C-alpha positions, -999 to +999 in steps of 0.1 A: -450-345-012-418-326-016-419-329-054-455-316-055-446-286-033-416-278-055-438-279-086-463-256-068-435-232-057-421-230-092-452-210-102-442-182-079-415-156-083-396-141-055-386-105-052-399-086-083-381-055-097-410-035-084-402-047-050-436-065-046-443-101-039-468-121-060-486-135-030-523-132-037-539-109-062-539-072-053-540-062-017-516-040+003-479-046+006-485-055+042-509-082+032-486-096+006-458-097+032-480-115+056-490-140+029-454-146+019-442-152+055-472-173+062-466-193+031-429-200+039-437-208+075-464-233+063-439-251+041-415-254+070-442-269+091-449-294+064-414-306+066-395-287+039-361-274+048-350-239+040-328-252+012-357-272-003-380-241-002-353-220-019-346-246-045-383-249-053-386-212-059-354-212-080-333-190-057-305-194-032-310-198+006-293-164+010-319-148-013-347-166+005-335-153+039-331-118+025-367-120+012-380-131+046-360-103+063-373-077+040-409-089+044-405-091+082-390-056+085-417-041+062-444-059+082-429-046+115-428-011+102-464-013+091-474-027+125-456+001+144-473+028+121-507+013+128-501+012+166-488+048+166-519+059+146-542+043+172-522+059+201-525+093+184-563+089+185-561+081+222-566+044+222-553+023+251-528-005+247-555-030+255-579-016+229-552-016+203-543-052+211-579-063+207-584-044+174-552-058+159-555-093+173-523-093+192-512-094+228-512-062+249-475-070+257-467-070+220-482-035+217-459-023+245-430-040+228-436-022+195-440+011+213-407+006+233-380+033+226-358+023+198-381-003+182-390+020+153-353+027+147-346-010+146-373-015+121-359+013+100-323+001+103-325-022+073-338+006+050-313+030+064-285+006+055-300+000+020-303+038+015-267+043+025-256+016+001-277+031-027-262+066-020-227+051-021-231+032-053-250+060-070-221+083-062-192+059-069-207+037-096-193+005-081-184-005-044-169-034-027-194-054-006-173-085+000-162-104+031-154-081+060-175-051+048-201-059+074-175-056+101-163-023+086-198-009+086-205-024+121-237-042+110-245-079+108-238-100+078-276-107+074-284-070+075-258-062+048-269-091+026-306-081+030-299-045+021-280-057-010-310-079-019-333-049-017-311-030-041-310-060-065-347-058-066-344-022-078-321-033-106-287-029-091-262-057-100-238-078-079-207-094-095-178-115-083-145-105-100-108-116-096-081-090-088-044-097-087-026-088-055+003-064-059+036-082-053+024-118-047+007-123-081-021-142-063-058-135-070-085-123-046-122-125-053-140-092-048-178-089-046-191-058-062-223-038-061-228-018-093-253+006-108-280-010-129-264+001-162-231-016-155-227-052-167-200-077-158-178-067-187-179-030-177-170-039-141-141-061-151-128-035-176-130-007-150-122-026-119-098+002-108-129+024-103-143+001-077-143+020-044-146+013-007-177+024+012-166+055+031-191+052+059-195+034+092-222+030+118-220+034+156-255+022+162-257-010+142-271+005+110-295+031+123-272+059+110-238+062+092-209+086+095-187+099+067-151+111+064-143+148+071-133+173+044-101+192+049-100+227+064-093+254+038-070+284+045-079+319+032-052+330+006-050+364+023-031+346+052-005+333+027+026+351+013+046+337-017+083+340-018+090+339-056+121+331-076+129+368-078+129+370-040+151+339-035+123+314-033+141+291-057+168+285-031+141+273-006+118+256-032+091+235-016+093+248+020+062+262+037+071+284+067+044+282+094+037+307+122+040+288+155+009+287+179-018+291+152-043+263+160-057+257+126-022+254+111-007+231+138+015+202+130+014+191+166+046+188+187+067+181+157+091+207+141+084+198+105+061+176+083+054+169+047+020+184+040-008+195+016-027+227+026-060+236+009-064+272-001-097+289-008-113+255-015-098+255-050-060+252-047-034+237-025+002+241-013+026+211-015+058+209+005+076+207+038+060+227+066+085+241+091+077+264+121+094+299+118+090+328+142+098+359+121+070+358+095+056+391+082+028+407+101-006+394+091+009+363+074+006+328+088+021+309+059+050+317+036+053+294+005+087+293-012+087+285-049+110+286-079+082+301-100+082+337-111+057+363-099+028+366-124+008+389-102-016+360-095-009+343-062-026+311-071-004+306-101+022+294-076-002+268-062-018+236-076-055+231-084-073+205-062-084+173-079-121+167-088-123+141-061-137+151-027-121+121-010-087+128-024-085+164-034-047+166-033-040+134-054-019+123-024-028+101+006-029+121+038-039+119+074-054+148+093-049+164+127-079+159+150-090+173+183-104+155+213-139+155+198-126+137+167-131+167+144-104+180+121-087+210+138-058+218+114-054+226+077-022+207+078-029+175+059+001+153+065+014+130+037+020+094+047+006+059+050-003+060+086-005+082+117+030+095+123+042+091+087+053+123+070+063+139+103+096+144+122+109+110+132+092+090+103+120+091+078+145+074+101+124+042+100+128+039+062+149+010+049+187+017+048+195-012+025+215-004-006+198-009-040+215-020-072+210+016-083+236+026-057+260-003-055+263-010-092+279+024-096+305+017-069+335-007-067+328-044-071+346-050-037+320-029-019+291-046-036+306-081-028+311-071+009+275-059+014+259-088-006+279-113+015+265-097+047+230-100+032+235-137+024+249-145+058+218-129+075+195-150+053+214-182+061+212-174+098+174-168+096+170-201+077+189-221+103+168-205+130+135-212+113+145-248+105+150-254+142+115-244+152+097-270+174+061-266+162+059-283+128+029-263+115+046-230+125+079-243+111+063-251+078+044-218+075+074-197+084+098-216+060+073-211+031+071-174+039+109-173+042+112-190+008+089-165-009+108-136+007+141-151-005+128-155-040+118-118-040+153-109-027+169-128-056+151-104-079+153-070-061+190-077-051+191-052-022+223-054+000+229-047+036+233-011+047+267+004+053+278+013+089+262+045+102+236+050+075+205+070+080+175+081+059+170+118+061+146+144+046+162+176+031+155+211+045+172+243+033+197+263+054+210+291+031+239+299+054+255+265+052+286+263+031+288+242-001+308+215+017+288+214+049+257+197+063+237+201+094+231+165+106+225+163+144+225+124+145+261+125+132+292+137+149+304+173+144+332+173+119+324+138+105+326+132+068+294+119+052+281+113+017+246+119+004+229+095-020+196+103-037+174+079-058+178+080-086+212+094-094+233+093-125+266+083-110+292+090-084+295+126-097+260+132-082+271+121-047+284+150-026+308+144+003+303+169+031+315+178+066+290+178+094+285+212+110+260+210+139+268+245+152+252+266+125+228+290+143+203+292+115+200+254+113+196+250+150+168+276+151+150+259+122+156+223+134+163+222+171+182+189+180+158+163+193+158+125+196+134+123+166+154+146+144+156+130+109+161+161+087+194+174+075+201+210+064+220+219+032+221+249+009+204+249-025+237+242-044+242+209-025+205+200-034+212+207-070+243+185-069+219+157-057+205+153-092+184+184-088+167+177-055+144+203-039+129+208-004+093+195-007+100+161+009+130+148-011+151+123+009+187+111+009+208+083+024+234+099+047+264+075+051+294+080+073+324+079+049+353+079+073+369+049+055+361+062+020+340+031+013+317+051-009+334+064-041+326+100-051+339+119-081+337+156-090+306+170-105+307+168-143+318+201-158+293+195-187+264+196-162+274+229-145+250+256-154+228+233-175+191+244-172+165+219-185+142+249-190+159+257-223+136+229-237+105+247-226+078+243-252+067+278-264+032+290-258+010+283-289+034+257-302+019+225-318+047+204-302+028+176-282+027+181-245+041+152-223+017+130-204+026+114-171+027+080-187+052+092-214+074+108-188+075+076-167+083+056-198+111+078-209+125+082-174+127+044-172+145+042-205+172+068-197+177+054-162+184+020-176+207+036-202+227+054-175+230+021-155+242+001-185+266+029-196+281+030-161+286-007-159+304-007-193+327+022-184+312+051-205+333+083-205+322+114-186+311+132-218+288+104-227+274+102-192+268+139-191+247+136-223+225+109-208+222+128-175+212+160-192+185+142-211+173+126-178+170+160-162+149+172-191+127+141-190+120+142-153+107+177-156+091+173-190+055+169-177+058+194-148+073+222-169+061+211-204+096+204-218+104+190-253+122+158-244+123+147-280+145+176-290+167+168-260+170+133-272+182+145-305+206+172-292+222+147-267+226+119-292+207+094-270+200+070-299+237+066-306+243+059-269+216+032-269+231+016-300+266+016-284+256+004-249+222-014-252+225-036-283+223-073-276+232-098-304+201-114-318+177-089-304+159-063-325+164-027-314+179-015-282+169-017-245+180-028-211+212-048-216+227-058-182+215-079-154+210-048-132+186-032-157+170-064-170+163-081-136+128-066-133+121-062-170+087-076-179+083-110-194+049-126-202+043-162-193+012-184-196-013-178-169-009-204-141-030-215-112-024-202-077-007-222-049+017-242-070+028-276-059+063-280-045+087-307-058+096-326-025+130-335-040+142-301-053+119-276-035+111-259-068+076-246-075+057-266-100+031-244-117+000-258-134-014-237-163-050-226-162-053-233-199-075-202-203-076-190-239-081-154-250-082-137-285-050-122-297-055-084-299-040-082-334-051-113-351-082-123-331-070-159-329-073-177-296-041-181-276-031-190-240-037-160-217-004-147-204+005-128-172+032-104-165+063-114-145+099-104-143+129-118-162+150-126-132+121-141-113+114-165-143+150-177-149+168-203-128+201-190-142+207-153-134+239-154-155+217-157-187+208-120-182+243-108-177+265-091-203+296-104-185+309-074-164+324-081-130+296-063-112+270-083-130+287-116-122+288-106-085+251-099-085+243-130-106+262-152-081+243-136-052+209-141-070+217-178-077+226-185-041+193-169-030+173-190-054+189-221-042+183-212-005+146-205-013+143-240-029+160-256+002+135-238+025+105-250+005+119-286+004+122-286+042+087-271+045+069-295+022+083-325+040+071-312+074+040-328+089+015-308+110+003-314+145-029-334+144-061-316+155-074-327+190-110-322+199-103-330+235-076-303+236-101-279+222-123-285+252-094-283+276-083-249+262-118-236+254-110-201+268-078-199+248-095-211+216-122-185+220-097-158+226-077-167+194-110-168+174-119-133+186-084-120+177-086-136+143-120-121+136-107-086+144-076-092+121-097-104+092-120-073+093-092-057+073-100-079+043-123-056+023-100-026+029-070-046+018-088-057-013-096-021-022-060-010-015-047-039-037-071-029-064-061+008-064-023+001-061-023-027-086-040-005-112-016+024-106+015+003-109+001-016-139-006+016-158+029+029-151+047-003-160+027-007-192+036+028-202+072+022-191+084-013-198+121-003-193+117+014-160+147+010-137+140-018-113+144+001-081+120+028-094+094+000-100+098-012-065+096+022-051+064+031-071+048-002-060+056+003-024+043+039-024+012+030-044+002+002-020+010+022+012-009+052-001-038+030-012-039+014+023-040+048+039-067+060+016-089+030+022-080+027+059-065-008+055-046-016+086-035-051+098-045-057+134-019-085+140-028-114+162-006-115+192-005-149+208-001-154+245+018-182+263-015-198+273-028-196+237+005-210+224+001-240+248-033-246+232-018-245+197+009-269+207-017-293+221-036-294+188-066-274+200-066-254+168-071-271+134-044-268+108-066-246+086-075-223+115-039-221+126-028-212+091-052-183+091-040-172+125-003-174+113-012-154+082-025-126+105+000-130+133+030-110+144+058-131+130+084-121+156+059-130+184+054-164+168+091-170+165+097-162+202+070-187+212+081-214+187+119-213+192+132-236+219+134-217+251+160-190+249+195-196+242+214-172+264+243-173+240+244-166+203+250-194+178+285-197+164+274-186+130+259-154+145+290-147+165+311-150+133+288-127+114+288-102+143+326-101+144+328-096+107+304-067+108+323-051+138+355-054+118+339-035+090+330-006+113+294-012+123+285-002+158+274-029+183+239-016+182+238-018+144+251-054+145+225-063+172+197-048+150+209-066+119+211-100+137+178-095+155+193-099+190+195-077+221+226-056+227+234-076+259+231-109+241+255-096+214+281-085+240+279-118+258+283-137+225+314-118+212+330-117+246+327-154+250 
C-alpha cells in the first residue's frame, strides 16, 4: 500500500516557482489549496506518516510542513475575505454559515478581532524577509534568528519556503570564528541570481536582518537613523587659529538637548552634519562658546573657505554611515534624542569611565623595549597567577565542570603563550587624552593619581623609550579642573599638545595611553631623539596632479606592520639612536600616508630602510628580509594543512592531536591539486619557542615564559581528558523538575545570541583577514588590537550580546544530582558566567588564602602594588587578602 501511494505521489510536484500547486486541473488557488490539504490529510488517514508522505513527494518534512502552512494560511485568508464580503452585503452569521457549509461559531471565530492579522502574519514575515534580502543581497536565517525576530521557528521556515518558490536561494556555508579557528555553519537566504559559489566568495557581505517584531510577525520595526546637525550651528577652529593644538576635540554647549552626552563630561563621538558629512572626535562640554554656536570642532587642517572640508563624508551605508560602530542616546519613548553617536562596543563604552576598564597588562611592544629584569619580574607574576588558577580549577568538586573549565583554561593558556602579555605594573591606569594648553611640558592633569607624583605615559605603538614622557602630576590647574571636574569615573588626563606629539604623534580624538606611577623608576625613559625634533611627515605630501600612486588602507597597514617589526628587531639588537630615528621617521610617514596622501616610498629611500632591514632582519637560510626575533615573529603567519575541529587529546601528554580533513584544492599558480591550508601563527604551531629566537636575552626570557605556558596548558588538558562526568539521572530530573525547567529557559535566552554572534564573527573575521593578508608582517600586538576592536565593533553593529546563564544554588544542586545531561550541561557551561560557576563548584569557602596565594600576594606587595591591586589580581576580596597576609 505504501509503495503504491509513493509511486502515485511521485507524479505530483510540490510548491512550483509560480507559487501554485498542481492539485487538479485549473480552478482557483483556494480550490487548489483545499485539494492539497485534503490530499495530505487523506494520506495520513490511510496510515502514511509525515515523513513517508514527504519522501514520496521527494521533499523534506520541513518543506512539506511549510507547504501545508502556506496552503492553510492562504485558505484562511480566502475564507475571511469571503465572510467579510457577505457581511458587507448584510448577511447574518447564520446565513453565511449555511452558504459556506461551516458552523456559525466558525464564522464568529473568523470575524474575531485580530484573526485577519494572524492570517496575514505569514505574508508580512515573508514580505519583510523579501525586503531585507532584496536590499542586502544575502541575509543570515540560521538558528536563533526566529528568536531575534520574535516569531516561531515554523513561521520563519514557512516564510523562507515561500521565497524559495519565488526563486530565492538558501545555502549553508562554513565561517571561521575569529580567535578560536573553529567553524560555524551559517544558513543564508540569497537573491535568485546568487549561487553557492557567489555566496561563499562574498560571505563578508552577508548581513543580519535589522528588524524585529513586537506582535509575533504582524509588523516589524527597524533601527533608527542618526540625528543630523545643521552646519550653521558649528564653528571650526582651524590650524591658523590654534586648532592643531586641540586637534580632534569637539567643544559642546551644555544644556542643548539634541547634543547631549548625558551626565558624562566627555565621550568619543561621531556627529552627522547636514546629512552628508560628520565630525569625529572627543566631545567635551564647554561653557564659553561663541553666540549662536553649539559645537566648535578643532582641527589641524587649514581654512579653505569651505567648512565641510574639515569634516568627513558619510559612508554610503545607511546602517553604518560613520564607518564606526556607535550607540545612540535615547529618550524615554525609545527614540533617538541626541546627535551624539557615541563610539563603543556597548552601552557605556566610549564615555567617561569606560577607558578605566581596559586591560592594563603589558604587551611585548612595551616590555621588550625595557630592561630584561623588568620583563622577567612581570612575566613571573603572570605565571604565578596562572599556576594559582590551575590549582584552584583542578580542585573543583564537580567533574563535568572541572573538565570544562580545565579545557577552557588550557585554551586560554595556549593563547597566552602566543600573545605573551605580562602583569600590569603597580598603579597603572588606562586613560584617554584631552588637551589642556596651559599645562607645562613636564606636567599632567591626572585626578586618580597623587598631586606631585611622577608618572610615565606609554602609547601603542611607540618607537622606543624616547617616546615615553615622564611627567609630574598637577591636579590644581584651573583650566583642567573646569574642563574635567574630578569625579569617581574620571578616566581622562590632560596634557598640552607638545606632550601629545612626544607620544609618537598622538592627537585628541580618542587616543589613549597607559599612565604608570614611576616612583621607583621601574620604567626606563630616554630623552626625545634630536633627529625627530621638528620633523614634519607632511614634507612627503604628494603634489596635486602628480602621477605618484596614492596609498590604500591595505598598503598602509602592510607597511606599518613592516616598519613596526623593524623597530622592534632593531631595539632588541641595540640599534643606535640615528638608526632608530630613521625608522621612526619612516613610521610617522607611513601611519599618515593614507590620511594625508604621503609618498612613503620616497621616505623609505631617504631613510635607508632597506639597509636597516638587511642589517637587522636577515636570517641565515631565508630569502629576503622580515621579522627576525621571537617578539616580531610570534604571531607571524604560517600555513598548515586544514584540520578537523575538536582535536583529540593525548591522555598521556595532554597535547592536541589534530586530524587532517584531507580536502584538496587547486594551487592558484599551477592549478594542481594540493592539501587545503589554513592560516595560523608561528609561535602557536611550534612546541619550541626558542626556535623563533635570535638569541638575545629578552627573547630568551620570553621564550622560557612561552614554553612554561605551553607545558601548563598540556597539563590542564591531560587532567581534563582523564576526568569522568557525573552520570545522567532521570529520577533526579523529576525531583528537580522546576530547576531543570529554569535552566532550560535561561539557556534558551542565552542561545538567542547565536545568529548575531555568527554575523559579528563573519564581519570581524573578514576585516581582520583582509588586513592580515595585506600586512603579513604586522606587529603582533597590533594584530591583537585590530582583532579585538573588529569583533567588538561587529558585535555592537549586529547587536550580539551574551546573556550569561547565572546558576542558582538550587539549580546547582540539580546539576550535582545529575538532573542535567552531560550534553546539556556543556551547553549551559558554554553560556554561563564562569565566576558564578567557580563559586558554586569550589568546595565551600576557605576563609583563608592558600599558601601559594599568600606567597604571591607578599611578593606583589614587596614590588609596590597596593593591597587592592593584589586582591584584584588574585581574584579575592580585600578582607580575605588582609587575613591571609596577616596570618
